[in-house]
N, C-alpha and C positions, 0 to 999 in steps of 0.2 A: 503493500498499501503505502506506505509514507515513510519517512524517519519520524515523524508527529505520532505517528500510530497508538503509544502509548496515553496517548493526550484526547486522543480520540474515543481511547476507548475508556477512561475516566469520565467525559462528557458524557457520553454513551451512558454510562450504569450510571448517571446521575439523572440523565434526561428520563431513563427505564423507572427510578425508582418512586422521583415527581410523577410517573405520566405521563408527560409532556415528551414523549420521542418520537411520535407522529407526528404531533405537531410543528416541532421544530425541523424536522423534514419535508414536509410541505410549505414552512415557511422557507426553508432553502430552498427548497423548487421557485418557489410564487417569487422572489427578488430578483431572479435571475440575472439580466445584467447591473441590477444596484448592488451587487455584491461587492462586485470592485469598490465603490463608492466607498461602501461601510470598509471595505479594508484601510482603505486610504484614511476612514476617518480615524479607526484602528492605531496606526500610526500618528495621527496626530496628537491625539491626545494619550498616548502610551505613557509618558511622564506622568501625567494625573492619576491616571486610574493604573499604573504599574502594583500600588497594596493593594487593591484587591483583587487577584488573580496572582494564581505562584510562579514562580521561575519563569519559564518562556509558553505559558498558553497562551498569552499574549502574543507572540509572535506568531503562535503558530493558529490561532484563530486568522489574524490576519491575512496567512499565504493558503490556509482554508479556503478563504471568502474570494483570496485574488486568482486563484488556479481554479475551474470547472472542474477539472478531473478531480483535482483534489474532490469538491463540493461536492462531488456526484459520488465518489468513493463513501465519505463520510455517510450520505442519506442515505448508502445504501445498508452502512455498519446500522445507522439508526433502524431500518426498516426488517431488520433479520432476524429479527426474534430478540426475546431476554438476554442476551448474555451472562448470566446467570447460573 
């Protein structure tokens, strides 16, 4: 998948626990080309929101939104069923 697969797995596990995995996958599908703008916004505010997310999660999120292949792969991960 990607070098950020371990981070994606953490996010997917949390989405399953909260019951928002399908909603999140639908949101990622729906925003399509606008996800690139979301990635740029993350890069812009990264210094301000970096205390909210551990380690390299912000960079992983920005990369996920920037690359359509990564977005599709993560969406598939969310829809594959509960990983637990």
